[in-house]
PDBQT receptor file of N, H, CA, C and O in Angstrom, charges set to zero:
ATOM      1  N   UNK A   1      14.113  13.412  -6.453  1.00  0.00    +0.000 N 
ATOM      2  CA  UNK A   1      15.033  14.521  -6.492  1.00  0.00    +0.000 C 
ATOM      3  C   UNK A   1      14.469  15.629  -5.609  1.00  0.00    +0.000 C 
ATOM      4  O   UNK A   1      13.285  15.958  -5.668  1.00  0.00    +0.000 OA
ATOM      5  N   UNK A   2      15.334  16.180  -4.806  1.00  0.00    +0.000 N 
ATOM      6  H   UNK A   2      16.296  15.913  -4.758  1.00  0.00    +0.000 HD
ATOM      7  CA  UNK A   2      14.946  17.280  -3.943  1.00  0.00    +0.000 C 
ATOM      8  C   UNK A   2      15.593  18.555  -4.408  1.00  0.00    +0.000 C 
ATOM      9  O   UNK A   2      16.268  18.578  -5.437  1.00  0.00    +0.000 OA
ATOM     10  N   UNK A   3      15.394  19.612  -3.662  1.00  0.00    +0.000 N 
ATOM     11  H   UNK A   3      14.845  19.594  -2.826  1.00  0.00    +0.000 HD
ATOM     12  CA  UNK A   3      15.989  20.906  -4.019  1.00  0.00    +0.000 C 
ATOM     13  C   UNK A   3      17.509  20.888  -3.947  1.00  0.00    +0.000 C 
ATOM     14  O   UNK A   3      18.180  21.644  -4.649  1.00  0.00    +0.000 OA
ATOM     15  N   UNK A   4      18.048  20.023  -3.095  1.00  0.00    +0.000 N 
ATOM     16  H   UNK A   4      17.503  19.409  -2.524  1.00  0.00    +0.000 HD
ATOM     17  CA  UNK A   4      19.509  19.957  -2.920  1.00  0.00    +0.000 C 
ATOM     18  C   UNK A   4      20.120  18.753  -3.592  1.00  0.00    +0.000 C 
ATOM     19  O   UNK A   4      21.311  18.501  -3.410  1.00  0.00    +0.000 OA
ATOM     20  N   UNK A   5      19.362  18.000  -4.356  1.00  0.00    +0.000 N 
ATOM     21  H   UNK A   5      18.394  18.204  -4.503  1.00  0.00    +0.000 HD
ATOM     22  CA  UNK A   5      19.904  16.817  -5.024  1.00  0.00    +0.000 C 
ATOM     23  C   UNK A   5      19.013  15.601  -4.798  1.00  0.00    +0.000 C 
ATOM     24  O   UNK A   5      17.858  15.718  -4.389  1.00  0.00    +0.000 OA
ATOM     25  N   UNK A   6      19.578  14.441  -5.076  1.00  0.00    +0.000 N 
ATOM     26  H   UNK A   6      20.517  14.346  -5.409  1.00  0.00    +0.000 HD
ATOM     27  CA  UNK A   6      18.860  13.182  -4.943  1.00  0.00    +0.000 C 
ATOM     28  C   UNK A   6      18.944  12.718  -3.486  1.00  0.00    +0.000 C 
ATOM     29  O   UNK A   6      19.997  12.834  -2.858  1.00  0.00    +0.000 OA
ATOM     30  N   UNK A   7      17.846  12.196  -2.950  1.00  0.00    +0.000 N 
ATOM     31  H   UNK A   7      16.991  12.101  -3.460  1.00  0.00    +0.000 HD
ATOM     32  CA  UNK A   7      17.869  11.677  -1.580  1.00  0.00    +0.000 C 
ATOM     33  C   UNK A   7      16.960  10.436  -1.510  1.00  0.00    +0.000 C 
ATOM     34  O   UNK A   7      16.129  10.198  -2.387  1.00  0.00    +0.000 OA
ATOM     35  N   UNK A   8      17.145   9.679  -0.467  1.00  0.00    +0.000 N 
ATOM     36  H   UNK A   8      17.820   9.872   0.245  1.00  0.00    +0.000 HD
ATOM     37  CA  UNK A   8      16.332   8.496  -0.238  1.00  0.00    +0.000 C 
ATOM     38  C   UNK A   8      15.487   8.721   1.005  1.00  0.00    +0.000 C 
ATOM     39  O   UNK A   8      16.004   9.091   2.059  1.00  0.00    +0.000 OA
ATOM     40  N   UNK A   9      14.197   8.499   0.879  1.00  0.00    +0.000 N 
ATOM     41  H   UNK A   9      13.777   8.199   0.023  1.00  0.00    +0.000 HD
ATOM     42  CA  UNK A   9      13.299   8.557   2.025  1.00  0.00    +0.000 C 
ATOM     43  C   UNK A   9      12.809   7.159   2.321  1.00  0.00    +0.000 C 
ATOM     44  O   UNK A   9      12.428   6.416   1.416  1.00  0.00    +0.000 OA
ATOM     45  N   UNK A  10      12.820   6.809   3.586  1.00  0.00    +0.000 N 
ATOM     46  H   UNK A  10      13.130   7.413   4.320  1.00  0.00    +0.000 HD
ATOM     47  CA  UNK A  10      12.311   5.495   3.980  1.00  0.00    +0.000 C 
ATOM     48  C   UNK A  10      10.797   5.508   3.828  1.00  0.00    +0.000 C 
ATOM     49  O   UNK A  10      10.173   6.562   3.951  1.00  0.00    +0.000 OA
ATOM     50  N   UNK A  11      10.190   4.331   3.558  1.00  0.00    +0.000 N 
ATOM     51  H   UNK A  11      10.696   3.475   3.458  1.00  0.00    +0.000 HD
ATOM     52  CA  UNK A  11       8.730   4.288   3.452  1.00  0.00    +0.000 C 
ATOM     53  C   UNK A  11       8.092   4.850   4.735  1.00  0.00    +0.000 C 
ATOM     54  O   UNK A  11       8.548   4.588   5.848  1.00  0.00    +0.000 OA
ATOM     55  N   UNK A  12       7.017   5.636   4.534  1.00  0.00    +0.000 N 
ATOM     56  H   UNK A  12       6.646   5.849   3.630  1.00  0.00    +0.000 HD
ATOM     57  CA  UNK A  12       6.371   6.220   5.697  1.00  0.00    +0.000 C 
ATOM     58  C   UNK A  12       4.866   6.198   5.542  1.00  0.00    +0.000 C 
ATOM     59  O   UNK A  12       4.335   5.858   4.485  1.00  0.00    +0.000 OA
ATOM     60  N   UNK A  13       4.194   6.564   6.606  1.00  0.00    +0.000 N 
ATOM     61  H   UNK A  13       4.624   6.840   7.466  1.00  0.00    +0.000 HD
ATOM     62  CA  UNK A  13       2.742   6.594   6.622  1.00  0.00    +0.000 C 
ATOM     63  C   UNK A  13       2.302   7.866   7.308  1.00  0.00    +0.000 C 
ATOM     64  O   UNK A  13       2.944   8.314   8.258  1.00  0.00    +0.000 OA
ATOM     65  N   UNK A  14       1.220   8.452   6.841  1.00  0.00    +0.000 N 
ATOM     66  H   UNK A  14       0.699   8.088   6.069  1.00  0.00    +0.000 HD
ATOM     67  CA  UNK A  14       0.692   9.672   7.431  1.00  0.00    +0.000 C 
ATOM     68  C   UNK A  14      -0.237   9.280   8.596  1.00  0.00    +0.000 C 
ATOM     69  O   UNK A  14      -1.093   8.405   8.466  1.00  0.00    +0.000 OA
ATOM     70  N   UNK A  15      -0.034   9.960   9.735  1.00  0.00    +0.000 N 
ATOM     71  H   UNK A  15       0.662  10.670   9.840  1.00  0.00    +0.000 HD
ATOM     72  CA  UNK A  15      -0.860   9.676  10.914  1.00  0.00    +0.000 C 
ATOM     73  C   UNK A  15      -2.155  10.471  10.823  1.00  0.00    +0.000 C 
ATOM     74  O   UNK A  15      -2.327  11.312   9.941  1.00  0.00    +0.000 OA
ATOM     75  N   UNK A  16      -3.042  10.195  11.733  1.00  0.00    +0.000 N 
ATOM     76  H   UNK A  16      -2.902   9.511  12.449  1.00  0.00    +0.000 HD
ATOM     77  CA  UNK A  16      -4.352  10.915  11.755  1.00  0.00    +0.000 C 
ATOM     78  C   UNK A  16      -4.183  12.411  11.972  1.00  0.00    +0.000 C 
ATOM     79  O   UNK A  16      -5.028  13.195  11.542  1.00  0.00    +0.000 OA
ATOM     80  N   UNK A  17      -3.120  12.813  12.623  1.00  0.00    +0.000 N 
ATOM     81  H   UNK A  17      -2.433  12.176  12.973  1.00  0.00    +0.000 HD
ATOM     82  CA  UNK A  17      -2.888  14.228  12.886  1.00  0.00    +0.000 C 
ATOM     83  C   UNK A  17      -2.026  14.887  11.793  1.00  0.00    +0.000 C 
ATOM     84  O   UNK A  17      -1.613  16.037  11.941  1.00  0.00    +0.000 OA
ATOM     85  N   UNK A  18      -1.760  14.168  10.712  1.00  0.00    +0.000 N 
ATOM     86  H   UNK A  18      -2.095  13.234  10.592  1.00  0.00    +0.000 HD
ATOM     87  CA  UNK A  18      -1.041  14.743   9.581  1.00  0.00    +0.000 C 
ATOM     88  C   UNK A  18       0.457  14.629   9.609  1.00  0.00    +0.000 C 
ATOM     89  O   UNK A  18       1.124  15.149   8.715  1.00  0.00    +0.000 OA
ATOM     90  N   UNK A  19       1.012  13.969  10.599  1.00  0.00    +0.000 N 
ATOM     91  H   UNK A  19       0.469  13.547  11.325  1.00  0.00    +0.000 HD
ATOM     92  CA  UNK A  19       2.471  13.776  10.645  1.00  0.00    +0.000 C 
ATOM     93  C   UNK A  19       2.841  12.552   9.845  1.00  0.00    +0.000 C 
ATOM     94  O   UNK A  19       2.036  11.633   9.689  1.00  0.00    +0.000 OA
ATOM     95  N   UNK A  20       4.055  12.537   9.338  1.00  0.00    +0.000 N 
ATOM     96  H   UNK A  20       4.709  13.283   9.464  1.00  0.00    +0.000 HD
ATOM     97  CA  UNK A  20       4.569  11.388   8.616  1.00  0.00    +0.000 C 
ATOM     98  C   UNK A  20       5.542  10.632   9.492  1.00  0.00    +0.000 C 
ATOM     99  O   UNK A  20       6.487  11.224  10.014  1.00  0.00    +0.000 OA
ATOM    100  N   UNK A  21       5.337   9.342   9.666  1.00  0.00    +0.000 N 
ATOM    101  H   UNK A  21       4.570   8.861   9.242  1.00  0.00    +0.000 HD
ATOM    102  CA  UNK A  21       6.198   8.498  10.497  1.00  0.00    +0.000 C 
ATOM    103  C   UNK A  21       6.784   7.406   9.628  1.00  0.00    +0.000 C 
ATOM    104  O   UNK A  21       6.069   6.750   8.870  1.00  0.00    +0.000 OA
ATOM    105  N   UNK A  22       8.096   7.214   9.741  1.00  0.00    +0.000 N 
ATOM    106  H   UNK A  22       8.676   7.747  10.356  1.00  0.00    +0.000 HD
ATOM    107  CA  UNK A  22       8.744   6.115   8.995  1.00  0.00    +0.000 C 
ATOM    108  C   UNK A  22       8.182   4.787   9.491  1.00  0.00    +0.000 C 
ATOM    109  O   UNK A  22       7.938   4.600  10.683  1.00  0.00    +0.000 OA
ATOM    110  N   UNK A  23       7.981   3.869   8.541  1.00  0.00    +0.000 N 
ATOM    111  H   UNK A  23       8.179   4.022   7.573  1.00  0.00    +0.000 HD
ATOM    112  CA  UNK A  23       7.519   2.529   8.915  1.00  0.00    +0.000 C 
ATOM    113  C   UNK A  23       8.625   1.505   8.694  1.00  0.00    +0.000 C 
ATOM    114  O   UNK A  23       8.443   0.325   8.991  1.00  0.00    +0.000 OA
ATOM    115  N   UNK A  24       9.766   1.944   8.178  1.00  0.00    +0.000 N 
ATOM    116  H   UNK A  24       9.914   2.903   7.937  1.00  0.00    +0.000 HD
ATOM    117  CA  UNK A  24      10.940   1.096   7.972  1.00  0.00    +0.000 C 
ATOM    118  C   UNK A  24      12.131   1.837   8.547  1.00  0.00    +0.000 C 
ATOM    119  O   UNK A  24      12.308   3.027   8.286  1.00  0.00    +0.000 OA
ATOM    120  N   UNK A  25      12.947   1.147   9.326  1.00  0.00    +0.000 N 
ATOM    121  H   UNK A  25      12.803   0.181   9.538  1.00  0.00    +0.000 HD
ATOM    122  CA  UNK A  25      14.133   1.733   9.919  1.00  0.00    +0.000 C 
ATOM    123  C   UNK A  25      15.315   0.784   9.723  1.00  0.00    +0.000 C 
ATOM    124  O   UNK A  25      15.242  -0.369  10.149  1.00  0.00    +0.000 OA
ATOM    125  N   UNK A  26      16.411   1.238   9.084  1.00  0.00    +0.000 N 
ATOM    126  H   UNK A  26      16.471   2.174   8.738  1.00  0.00    +0.000 HD
ATOM    127  CA  UNK A  26      17.616   0.403   9.033  1.00  0.00    +0.000 C 
ATOM    128  C   UNK A  26      18.079   0.108  10.459  1.00  0.00    +0.000 C 
ATOM    129  O   UNK A  26      17.982   0.958  11.345  1.00  0.00    +0.000 OA
ATOM    130  N   UNK A  27      18.583  -1.106  10.666  1.00  0.00    +0.000 N 
ATOM    131  H   UNK A  27      18.662  -1.796   9.947  1.00  0.00    +0.000 HD
ATOM    132  CA  UNK A  27      18.929  -1.527  12.045  1.00  0.00    +0.000 C 
ATOM    133  C   UNK A  27      20.248  -0.958  12.551  1.00  0.00    +0.000 C 
ATOM    134  O   UNK A  27      20.532  -1.002  13.748  1.00  0.00    +0.000 OA
ATOM    135  N   UNK A  28      21.052  -0.426  11.638  1.00  0.00    +0.000 N 
ATOM    136  H   UNK A  28      20.822  -0.390  10.665  1.00  0.00    +0.000 HD
ATOM    137  CA  UNK A  28      22.323   0.163  12.056  1.00  0.00    +0.000 C 
ATOM    138  C   UNK A  28      22.749   1.223  11.043  1.00  0.00    +0.000 C 
ATOM    139  O   UNK A  28      22.237   1.266   9.925  1.00  0.00    +0.000 OA
ATOM    140  N   UNK A  29      23.673   2.059  11.437  1.00  0.00    +0.000 N 
ATOM    141  H   UNK A  29      24.089   2.024  12.346  1.00  0.00    +0.000 HD
ATOM    142  CA  UNK A  29      24.195   3.085  10.499  1.00  0.00    +0.000 C 
ATOM    143  C   UNK A  29      24.906   2.422   9.322  1.00  0.00    +0.000 C 
ATOM    144  O   UNK A  29      24.804   2.894   8.190  1.00  0.00    +0.000 OA
ATOM    145  N   UNK A  30      25.628   1.327   9.585  1.00  0.00    +0.000 N 
ATOM    146  H   UNK A  30      25.711   0.944  10.505  1.00  0.00    +0.000 HD
ATOM    147  CA  UNK A  30      26.315   0.623   8.500  1.00  0.00    +0.000 C 
ATOM    148  C   UNK A  30      25.323   0.070   7.477  1.00  0.00    +0.000 C 
ATOM    149  O   UNK A  30      25.544   0.153   6.268  1.00  0.00    +0.000 OA
ATOM    150  N   UNK A  31      24.217  -0.501   7.990  1.00  0.00    +0.000 N 
ATOM    151  H   UNK A  31      24.038  -0.568   8.972  1.00  0.00    +0.000 HD
ATOM    152  CA  UNK A  31      23.196  -1.022   7.063  1.00  0.00    +0.000 C 
ATOM    153  C   UNK A  31      22.527   0.104   6.292  1.00  0.00    +0.000 C 
ATOM    154  O   UNK A  31      22.256  -0.038   5.100  1.00  0.00    +0.000 OA
ATOM    155  N   UNK A  32      22.253   1.238   6.967  1.00  0.00    +0.000 N 
ATOM    156  H   UNK A  32      22.473   1.354   7.935  1.00  0.00    +0.000 HD
ATOM    157  CA  UNK A  32      21.662   2.397   6.263  1.00  0.00    +0.000 C 
ATOM    158  C   UNK A  32      22.570   2.837   5.123  1.00  0.00    +0.000 C 
ATOM    159  O   UNK A  32      22.094   3.085   4.015  1.00  0.00    +0.000 OA
ATOM    160  N   UNK A  33      23.853   2.936   5.377  1.00  0.00    +0.000 N 
ATOM    161  H   UNK A  33      24.240   2.734   6.277  1.00  0.00    +0.000 HD
ATOM    162  CA  UNK A  33      24.797   3.379   4.340  1.00  0.00    +0.000 C 
ATOM    163  C   UNK A  33      24.866   2.366   3.193  1.00  0.00    +0.000 C 
ATOM    164  O   UNK A  33      24.902   2.763   2.028  1.00  0.00    +0.000 OA
ATOM    165  N   UNK A  34      24.884   1.075   3.501  1.00  0.00    +0.000 N 
ATOM    166  H   UNK A  34      24.855   0.752   4.447  1.00  0.00    +0.000 HD
ATOM    167  CA  UNK A  34      24.908   0.031   2.467  1.00  0.00    +0.000 C 
ATOM    168  C   UNK A  34      23.622   0.096   1.620  1.00  0.00    +0.000 C 
ATOM    169  O   UNK A  34      23.677  -0.018   0.395  1.00  0.00    +0.000 OA
ATOM    170  N   UNK A  35      22.496   0.276   2.266  1.00  0.00    +0.000 N 
ATOM    171  H   UNK A  35      22.452   0.368   3.261  1.00  0.00    +0.000 HD
ATOM    172  CA  UNK A  35      21.216   0.368   1.569  1.00  0.00    +0.000 C 
ATOM    173  C   UNK A  35      21.198   1.583   0.651  1.00  0.00    +0.000 C 
ATOM    174  O   UNK A  35      20.828   1.465  -0.517  1.00  0.00    +0.000 OA
ATOM    175  N   UNK A  36      21.592   2.748   1.161  1.00  0.00    +0.000 N 
ATOM    176  H   UNK A  36      21.892   2.844   2.110  1.00  0.00    +0.000 HD
ATOM    177  CA  UNK A  36      21.615   3.953   0.343  1.00  0.00    +0.000 C 
ATOM    178  C   UNK A  36      22.562   3.811  -0.837  1.00  0.00    +0.000 C 
ATOM    179  O   UNK A  36      22.227   4.219  -1.949  1.00  0.00    +0.000 OA
ATOM    180  N   UNK A  37      23.722   3.248  -0.614  1.00  0.00    +0.000 N 
ATOM    181  H   UNK A  37      23.994   2.917   0.290  1.00  0.00    +0.000 HD
ATOM    182  CA  UNK A  37      24.692   3.079  -1.703  1.00  0.00    +0.000 C 
ATOM    183  C   UNK A  37      24.127   2.177  -2.782  1.00  0.00    +0.000 C 
ATOM    184  O   UNK A  37      24.258   2.480  -3.967  1.00  0.00    +0.000 OA
ATOM    185  N   UNK A  38      23.512   1.095  -2.404  1.00  0.00    +0.000 N 
ATOM    186  H   UNK A  38      23.406   0.849  -1.440  1.00  0.00    +0.000 HD
ATOM    187  CA  UNK A  38      22.912   0.162  -3.365  1.00  0.00    +0.000 C 
ATOM    188  C   UNK A  38      21.801   0.848  -4.164  1.00  0.00    +0.000 C 
ATOM    189  O   UNK A  38      21.733   0.711  -5.386  1.00  0.00    +0.000 OA
ATOM    190  N   UNK A  39      20.944   1.577  -3.476  1.00  0.00    +0.000 N 
ATOM    191  H   UNK A  39      20.999   1.689  -2.484  1.00  0.00    +0.000 HD
ATOM    192  CA  UNK A  39      19.848   2.267  -4.150  1.00  0.00    +0.000 C 
ATOM    193  C   UNK A  39      20.364   3.332  -5.110  1.00  0.00    +0.000 C 
ATOM    194  O   UNK A  39      19.882   3.427  -6.239  1.00  0.00    +0.000 OA
ATOM    195  N   UNK A  40      21.346   4.144  -4.675  1.00  0.00    +0.000 N 
ATOM    196  H   UNK A  40      21.737   4.067  -3.758  1.00  0.00    +0.000 HD
ATOM    197  CA  UNK A  40      21.902   5.161  -5.550  1.00  0.00    +0.000 C 
ATOM    198  C   UNK A  40      22.603   4.562  -6.770  1.00  0.00    +0.000 C 
ATOM    199  O   UNK A  40      22.478   5.094  -7.873  1.00  0.00    +0.000 OA
ATOM    200  N   UNK A  41      23.342   3.456  -6.585  1.00  0.00    +0.000 N 
ATOM    201  H   UNK A  41      23.444   3.024  -5.689  1.00  0.00    +0.000 HD
ATOM    202  CA  UNK A  41      23.988   2.833  -7.743  1.00  0.00    +0.000 C 
ATOM    203  C   UNK A  41      22.976   2.401  -8.781  1.00  0.00    +0.000 C 
ATOM    204  O   UNK A  41      23.187   2.591  -9.979  1.00  0.00    +0.000 OA
ATOM    205  N   UNK A  42      21.874   1.817  -8.325  1.00  0.00    +0.000 N 
ATOM    206  H   UNK A  42      21.703   1.662  -7.352  1.00  0.00    +0.000 HD
ATOM    207  CA  UNK A  42      20.835   1.383  -9.260  1.00  0.00    +0.000 C 
ATOM    208  C   UNK A  42      20.147   2.587  -9.890  1.00  0.00    +0.000 C 
ATOM    209  O   UNK A  42      19.805   2.557 -11.072  1.00  0.00    +0.000 OA
ATOM    210  N   UNK A  43      19.944   3.640  -9.117  1.00  0.00    +0.000 N 
ATOM    211  H   UNK A  43      20.221   3.664  -8.156  1.00  0.00    +0.000 HD
ATOM    212  CA  UNK A  43      19.332   4.863  -9.663  1.00  0.00    +0.000 C 
ATOM    213  C   UNK A  43      20.200   5.428 -10.810  1.00  0.00    +0.000 C 
ATOM    214  O   UNK A  43      19.683   5.756 -11.878  1.00  0.00    +0.000 OA
ATOM    215  N   UNK A  44      21.497   5.534 -10.581  1.00  0.00    +0.000 N 
ATOM    216  H   UNK A  44      21.917   5.268  -9.713  1.00  0.00    +0.000 HD
ATOM    217  CA  UNK A  44      22.398   6.051 -11.602  1.00  0.00    +0.000 C 
ATOM    218  C   UNK A  44      22.455   5.138 -12.814  1.00  0.00    +0.000 C 
ATOM    219  O   UNK A  44      22.545   5.617 -13.944  1.00  0.00    +0.000 OA
ATOM    220  N   UNK A  45      22.405   3.826 -12.593  1.00  0.00    +0.000 N 
ATOM    221  H   UNK A  45      22.333   3.437 -11.674  1.00  0.00    +0.000 HD
ATOM    222  CA  UNK A  45      22.397   2.876 -13.699  1.00  0.00    +0.000 C 
ATOM    223  C   UNK A  45      21.172   3.101 -14.569  1.00  0.00    +0.000 C 
ATOM    224  O   UNK A  45      21.260   3.009 -15.794  1.00  0.00    +0.000 OA
ATOM    225  N   UNK A  46      20.039   3.392 -13.962  1.00  0.00    +0.000 N 
ATOM    226  H   UNK A  46      19.968   3.466 -12.967  1.00  0.00    +0.000 HD
ATOM    227  CA  UNK A  46      18.788   3.617 -14.692  1.00  0.00    +0.000 C 
ATOM    228  C   UNK A  46      18.662   5.051 -15.218  1.00  0.00    +0.000 C 
ATOM    229  O   UNK A  46      17.889   5.303 -16.142  1.00  0.00    +0.000 OA
ATOM    230  N   UNK A  47      19.407   5.977 -14.643  1.00  0.00    +0.000 N 
ATOM    231  H   UNK A  47      20.036   5.771 -13.893  1.00  0.00    +0.000 HD
ATOM    232  CA  UNK A  47      19.304   7.416 -15.004  1.00  0.00    +0.000 C 
ATOM    233  C   UNK A  47      20.699   7.998 -15.206  1.00  0.00    +0.000 C 
ATOM    234  O   UNK A  47      21.108   8.874 -14.444  1.00  0.00    +0.000 OA
ATOM    235  N   UNK A  48      21.439   7.535 -16.210  1.00  0.00    +0.000 N 
ATOM    236  H   UNK A  48      21.106   6.823 -16.828  1.00  0.00    +0.000 HD
ATOM    237  CA  UNK A  48      22.824   7.987 -16.358  1.00  0.00    +0.000 C 
ATOM    238  C   UNK A  48      22.978   9.493 -16.590  1.00  0.00    +0.000 C 
ATOM    239  O   UNK A  48      24.035  10.053 -16.300  1.00  0.00    +0.000 OA
ATOM    240  N   UNK A  49      21.949  10.148 -17.105  1.00  0.00    +0.000 N 
ATOM    241  H   UNK A  49      21.090   9.693 -17.340  1.00  0.00    +0.000 HD
ATOM    242  CA  UNK A  49      22.017  11.582 -17.304  1.00  0.00    +0.000 C 
ATOM    243  C   UNK A  49      22.107  12.342 -16.002  1.00  0.00    +0.000 C 
ATOM    244  O   UNK A  49      22.517  13.502 -15.990  1.00  0.00    +0.000 OA
ATOM    245  N   UNK A  50      21.734  11.715 -14.913  1.00  0.00    +0.000 N 
ATOM    246  H   UNK A  50      21.401  10.772 -14.922  1.00  0.00    +0.000 HD
ATOM    247  CA  UNK A  50      21.739  12.359 -13.603  1.00  0.00    +0.000 C 
ATOM    248  C   UNK A  50      23.078  12.194 -12.875  1.00  0.00    +0.000 C 
ATOM    249  O   UNK A  50      23.149  12.458 -11.675  1.00  0.00    +0.000 OA
ATOM    250  N   UNK A  51      24.117  11.774 -13.550  1.00  0.00    +0.000 N 
ATOM    251  H   UNK A  51      24.059  11.559 -14.525  1.00  0.00    +0.000 HD
ATOM    252  CA  UNK A  51      25.425  11.575 -12.908  1.00  0.00    +0.000 C 
ATOM    253  C   UNK A  51      25.957  12.846 -12.273  1.00  0.00    +0.000 C 
ATOM    254  O   UNK A  51      26.747  12.787 -11.331  1.00  0.00    +0.000 OA
ATOM    255  N   UNK A  52      25.531  13.993 -12.778  1.00  0.00    +0.000 N 
ATOM    256  H   UNK A  52      24.889  14.041 -13.543  1.00  0.00    +0.000 HD
ATOM    257  CA  UNK A  52      26.025  15.281 -12.248  1.00  0.00    +0.000 C 
ATOM    258  C   UNK A  52      25.248  15.738 -11.024  1.00  0.00    +0.000 C 
ATOM    259  O   UNK A  52      25.623  16.729 -10.398  1.00  0.00    +0.000 OA
ATOM    260  N   UNK A  53      24.174  15.041 -10.668  1.00  0.00    +0.000 N 
ATOM    261  H   UNK A  53      23.869  14.235 -11.176  1.00  0.00    +0.000 HD
ATOM    262  CA  UNK A  53      23.379  15.464  -9.504  1.00  0.00    +0.000 C 
ATOM    263  C   UNK A  53      24.157  15.241  -8.215  1.00  0.00    +0.000 C 
ATOM    264  O   UNK A  53      24.965  14.318  -8.104  1.00  0.00    +0.000 OA
ATOM    265  N   UNK A  54      23.898  16.091  -7.267  1.00  0.00    +0.000 N 
ATOM    266  H   UNK A  54      23.242  16.840  -7.358  1.00  0.00    +0.000 HD
ATOM    267  CA  UNK A  54      24.501  15.938  -5.931  1.00  0.00    +0.000 C 
ATOM    268  C   UNK A  54      23.746  14.843  -5.187  1.00  0.00    +0.000 C 
ATOM    269  O   UNK A  54      22.517  14.870  -5.115  1.00  0.00    +0.000 OA
ATOM    270  N   UNK A  55      24.473  13.892  -4.639  1.00  0.00    +0.000 N 
ATOM    271  H   UNK A  55      25.471  13.870  -4.698  1.00  0.00    +0.000 HD
ATOM    272  CA  UNK A  55      23.862  12.829  -3.874  1.00  0.00    +0.000 C 
ATOM    273  C   UNK A  55      23.903  13.191  -2.405  1.00  0.00    +0.000 C 
ATOM    274  O   UNK A  55      24.963  13.513  -1.868  1.00  0.00    +0.000 OA
ATOM    275  N   UNK A  56      22.769  13.141  -1.762  1.00  0.00    +0.000 N 
ATOM    276  H   UNK A  56      21.908  12.880  -2.198  1.00  0.00    +0.000 HD
ATOM    277  CA  UNK A  56      22.663  13.581  -0.374  1.00  0.00    +0.000 C 
ATOM    278  C   UNK A  56      22.655  12.389   0.581  1.00  0.00    +0.000 C 
ATOM    279  O   UNK A  56      21.598  11.932   1.018  1.00  0.00    +0.000 OA
ATOM    280  N   UNK A  57      23.867  11.888   0.899  1.00  0.00    +0.000 N 
ATOM    281  H   UNK A  57      24.725  12.258   0.544  1.00  0.00    +0.000 HD
ATOM    282  CA  UNK A  57      24.023  10.815   1.912  1.00  0.00    +0.000 C 
ATOM    283  C   UNK A  57      25.439  10.730   2.382  1.00  0.00    +0.000 C 
ATOM    284  O   UNK A  57      25.759   9.894   3.226  1.00  0.00    +0.000 OA
TER     285      UNK A  57
């Protein structure tokens, strides 16, 4: 959960200079949307009290 609601962050790794770089990238916008939808559906199934949260996608 973030300040503006629930969001999904792709797995990332911190570099030697302190930056975070994604190590997983969806191959297309359609796949990204399908992945986010699937993850959010499972999140809500496991956390029904959070149904009122704003979903950021």
